[in-house]
ZAMARGU-4260 file (C-alpha; in steps of 0.2 Angstrom, whole numbers, plus 5000, padded with zeros to 4 digits):
<rodrens>
0) 5580/5455/5327 | 5574/5469/5316 | 5588/5478/5306 | 5585/5494/5296 | 5597/5502/5283
5) 5593/5520/5282 | 5599/5533/5271 | 5592/5550/5265 | 5581/5542/5251 | 5575/5525/5257
10) 5574/5512/5271 | 5576/5494/5269 | 5573/5481/5283 | 5580/5463/5286 | 5581/5451/5300
15) 5600/5450/5301 | 5615/5462/5302 | 5622/5467/5285 | 5640/5460/5281 | 5646/5478/5279
20) 5640/5496/5282 | 5631/5504/5267 | 5640/5517/5256 | 5629/5530/5263 | 5617/5531/5278
25) 5618/5521/5294 | 5611/5505/5301 | 5598/5503/5316 | 5598/5485/5324 | 5585/5482/5337
30) 5582/5466/5347 | 5574/5461/5364 | 5584/5459/5380 | 5582/5440/5379 | 5588/5439/5361
35) 5603/5450/5365 | 5607/5438/5379 | 5606/5423/5369 | 5615/5430/5354 | 5628/5441/5363
40) 5644/5433/5356 | 5636/5434/5338 | 5631/5452/5340 | 5648/5457/5347 | 5657/5449/5332
45) 5645/5458/5320 | 5649/5475/5329 | 5667/5471/5327 | 5666/5467/5309 | 5655/5483/5305
50) 5662/5496/5317 | 5679/5489/5321 | 5676/5487/5339 | 5664/5478/5351 | 5655/5483/5367
55) 5664/5484/5384 | 5659/5470/5396 | 5652/5482/5408 | 5641/5490/5395 | 5634/5473/5390
60) 5630/5470/5408 | 5620/5487/5408 | 5611/5482/5393 | 5606/5465/5400 | 5601/5473/5417
65) 5582/5474/5418 | 5583/5485/5435 | 5596/5497/5430 | 5591/5516/5432 | 5592/5528/5417
70) 5610/5534/5415 | 5622/5539/5401 | 5640/5533/5398 | 5653/5534/5384 | 5669/5529/5377
75) 5680/5536/5364 | 5672/5525/5350 | 5653/5524/5355 | 5640/5531/5368 | 5629/5521/5379
80) 5612/5527/5385 | 5600/5517/5396 | 5583/5525/5397 | 5568/5518/5407 | 5552/5518/5399
85) 5535/5523/5406 | 5522/5510/5400 | 5506/5501/5406 | 5505/5483/5405 | 5488/5473/5404
90) 5480/5468/5420 | 5473/5450/5421 | 5459/5455/5432 | 5456/5472/5423 | 5454/5480/5440
95) 5471/5484/5446 | 5475/5502/5449 | 5485/5510/5435 | 5501/5513/5446 | 5502/5494/5449
100) 5502/5492/5430 | 5516/5504/5426 | 5531/5496/5419 | 5548/5505/5419 | 5559/5492/5411
105) 5575/5500/5403 | 5578/5502/5385 | 5597/5502/5380 | 5605/5511/5366 | 5623/5508/5360
110) 5627/5523/5348 | 5641/5521/5335 | 5646/5533/5321 | 5635/5524/5308 | 5626/5511/5318
115) 5613/5511/5332 | 5610/5495/5343 | 5595/5496/5354 | 5590/5483/5367 | 5571/5483/5372
120) 5561/5473/5384 | 5553/5458/5378 | 5535/5466/5377 | 5541/5483/5372 | 5529/5490/5359
125) 5540/5506/5356 | 5551/5497/5344 | 5537/5491/5333 | 5527/5507/5334 | 5542/5518/5329
130) 5547/5505/5316 | 5530/5507/5308 | 5532/5526/5309 | 5549/5525/5302 | 5544/5515/5287
135) 5529/5527/5284 | 5542/5541/5283 | 5550/5533/5268 | 5535/5534/5258 | 5534/5546/5243
140) 5519/5555/5251 | 5528/5559/5267 | 5543/5565/5258 | 5532/5576/5248 | 5525/5583/5264
145) 5543/5588/5270 | 5545/5573/5282 | 5564/5570/5285 | 5571/5553/5289 | 5584/5552/5303
150) 5600/5559/5297 | 5611/5549/5309 | 5610/5536/5323 | 5610/5550/5336 | 5595/5558/5328
155) 5586/5541/5327 | 5590/5537/5345 | 5582/5554/5351 | 5567/5551/5341 | 5564/5534/5349
160) 5567/5542/5366 | 5555/5555/5362 | 5542/5542/5358 | 5545/5533/5374 | 5542/5550/5384
165) 5527/5555/5374 | 5519/5538/5378 | 5517/5545/5396 | 5503/5556/5389 | 5491/5542/5388
170) 5496/5535/5405 | 5494/5553/5412 | 5476/5553/5408 | 5472/5536/5416 | 5482/5541/5431
175) 5474/5558/5434 | 5457/5549/5432 | 5461/5537/5446 | 5468/5550/5458 | 5453/5561/5455
180) 5441/5547/5459 | 5450/5544/5476 | 5450/5563/5479 | 5431/5563/5477 | 5429/5549/5489
185) 5441/5557/5502 | 5431/5574/5501 | 5414/5566/5501 | 5406/5570/5518 | 5393/5557/5516
190) 5405/5542/5513 | 5418/5534/5523 | 5434/5531/5514 | 5442/5514/5518 | 5454/5512/5503
195) 5469/5518/5512 | 5480/5503/5507 | 5478/5508/5488 | 5481/5526/5492 | 5497/5523/5501
200) 5503/5512/5487 | 5498/5526/5475 | 5509/5539/5485 | 5523/5526/5485 | 5521/5523/5466
205) 5521/5542/5462 | 5537/5544/5472 | 5545/5530/5462 | 5539/5538/5446 | 5547/5554/5451
210) 5564/5545/5454 | 5563/5537/5437 | 5559/5554/5429 | 5574/5562/5438 | 5585/5548/5432
215) 5579/5551/5414 | 5582/5569/5415 | 5600/5567/5422 | 5604/5555/5408 | 5598/5566/5395
220) 5607/5581/5403 | 5623/5571/5403 | 5620/5567/5384 | 5618/5585/5380 | 5634/5590/5389
225) 5643/5577/5379 | 5635/5582/5363 | 5642/5600/5366 | 5660/5592/5367 | 5659/5584/5350
230) 5672/5590/5337 | 5666/5605/5327 | 5656/5600/5312 | 5663/5601/5294 | 5652/5610/5282
235) 5635/5617/5282 | 5626/5600/5281 | 5635/5593/5296 | 5632/5609/5305 | 5613/5608/5302
240) 5613/5590/5307 | 5622/5595/5323 | 5609/5609/5326 | 5595/5596/5324 | 5603/5585/5337
245) 5604/5599/5350 | 5586/5604/5346 | 5579/5586/5348 | 5589/5584/5364 | 5582/5600/5372
250) 5565/5594/5366 | 5567/5577/5374 | 5573/5586/5390 | 5558/5598/5390 | 5546/5583/5388
255) 5554/5574/5403 | 5553/5590/5414 | 5534/5591/5409 | 5532/5573/5415 | 5542/5577/5431
260) 5531/5593/5434 | 5515/5583/5431 | 5520/5568/5443 | 5525/5581/5457 | 5508/5590/5454
265) 5499/5573/5457 | 5509/5570/5472 | 5504/5587/5479 | 5486/5584/5475 | 5486/5567/5484
270) 5494/5575/5499 | 5482/5590/5499 | 5467/5578/5497 | 5473/5568/5512 | 5475/5584/5523
275) 5458/5590/5517 | 5451/5574/5522 | 5458/5574/5539 | 5453/5593/5541 | 5435/5589/5536
280) 5434/5574/5548 | 5441/5586/5562 | 5429/5599/5558 | 5415/5587/5558 | 5420/5580/5575
285) 5421/5598/5582 | 5403/5601/5575 | 5397/5586/5584 | 5405/5590/5600 | 5399/5608/5599
290) 5381/5602/5597 | 5383/5589/5611 | 5390/5602/5622 | 5376/5614/5619 | 5363/5601/5622
295) 5371/5597/5638 | 5371/5615/5643 | 5353/5617/5639 | 5348/5601/5650 | 5359/5606/5665
300) 5347/5618/5672 | 5333/5606/5669 | 5342/5592/5678 | 5346/5604/5692 | 5327/5608/5694
305) 5323/5590/5694 | 5336/5586/5707 | 5330/5600/5718 | 5312/5593/5718 | 5318/5576/5720
310) 5326/5580/5737 | 5319/5570/5752 | 5313/5585/5763 | 5297/5586/5771 | 5293/5604/5766
315) 5297/5609/5748 | 5288/5623/5739 | 5276/5618/5726 | 5278/5600/5730 | 5260/5598/5738
320) 5253/5611/5726 | 5241/5604/5713 | 5248/5616/5700 | 5266/5614/5705 | 5270/5601/5692
325) 5264/5612/5678 | 5274/5627/5685 | 5289/5617/5685 | 5286/5611/5667 | 5283/5629/5661
330) 5299/5635/5670 | 5309/5621/5663 | 5302/5624/5645 | 5306/5643/5646 | 5323/5640/5652
335) 5327/5627/5638 | 5319/5639/5625 | 5329/5654/5631 | 5345/5644/5631 | 5341/5637/5614
340) 5338/5655/5607 | 5354/5661/5615 | 5365/5648/5608 | 5357/5649/5591 | 5360/5668/5591
345) 5379/5665/5596 | 5379/5652/5581 | 5383/5637/5593 | 5369/5628/5585 | 5365/5626/5566
350) 5377/5627/5551 | 5390/5641/5553 | 5391/5643/5534 | 5372/5647/5533
</rodrens>
C-alpha cells in the first residue's frame, strides 16, 4: 500500500494509513486488488477510525470484482466510482495483435470528504506513474511554474482518471497501425488475404472496446450529475475548487468521447475495407468473366466454320480445292480480327479505366 498525505504546500508518503487525518489537506491510500482482499478487515477498521464509517459490503464486492463494468454509485457519506482502464499488456511471443493485448481491468475509487481510497489491478502502472508525477508537483520548481497540487480527493480522483484515459493515446497509434496493415492487405489486388480469423477478432475487440468506453462515459456523466447536486460552496476558495472539479469532469468526459469517436471510426474503417475487398473481388471476377465471354464470342464463328467443313458430305465447296484450306484460314482470321476490333471499340476487352 502507498499512502500520500497531501496539502497545499507539500506531500509526504508512507506505507501505512495515518492514525488520524492531517490538520489540513487530505489522504490518498492506494493498494492492489489482491492486497485489498487480504487486508480488507484492517482497511475497513482504518476507514472507520479516520472517516467515522466504513465501506458498504456491496461496494467492497465491487472493488474486488475484476470483471465489473465502469459505473458510479454513492451514499450519503462517500462516493464509489469503478473505471475500467485501457492498457496494453506485454506479449510473451511479441507477435500477438494489439487487440489481444488490451487489458480493461477496473480501477476502483472510494471518495470520502478528506480521503481517497483507490484499488488497482496488480500490474497497474497508472498508480506508480501518477504517484511519480504527484511527487514532482510538490517540488519547488513546479510550484514556481504555477503547478497546483490537487485541492481535494475528488480533484485527485479526476486527475488519475484523466491519466487512465490519456493512456489510450499510445494504444491508439499501435491499433491504427495494425488495422492499416490489414487494410492494405485487403485492398492489394496482387495478394490473397487469408487472415480472416484475426480480422474477425479485431472487429469483436473493437466492439467490446466501444462498450467499455460507453460504460466509462455513462459513469462519468453520473458523477457529473451528482456533482451538480452537492451543497453550494461556502466562500470564494471553495467555489473555485468546485469550479475546477466541474472543469476537470468535463475534460475527462471530452477525452472519453474522443476515444469513443476514434474506436467507432476504426470500426467503420474495418467494415469499409472488408466491403471494398469484396467489391474488388467481385469486379475482378466480372472482368475475368467478361474476357472469357468475349473470347468465346470470337471463337464461336471459327468453331462454326470448322464444324461445317467437318461434315460428312460427299460434295462440300472448297473441300477438294487446293487453296480451300487457305481461304478458310483467311476467312477465320478476318472474322476473328473484326470481332476483336469490335469488342475492343466497345471496351469489352482491355482495362476500362484506361
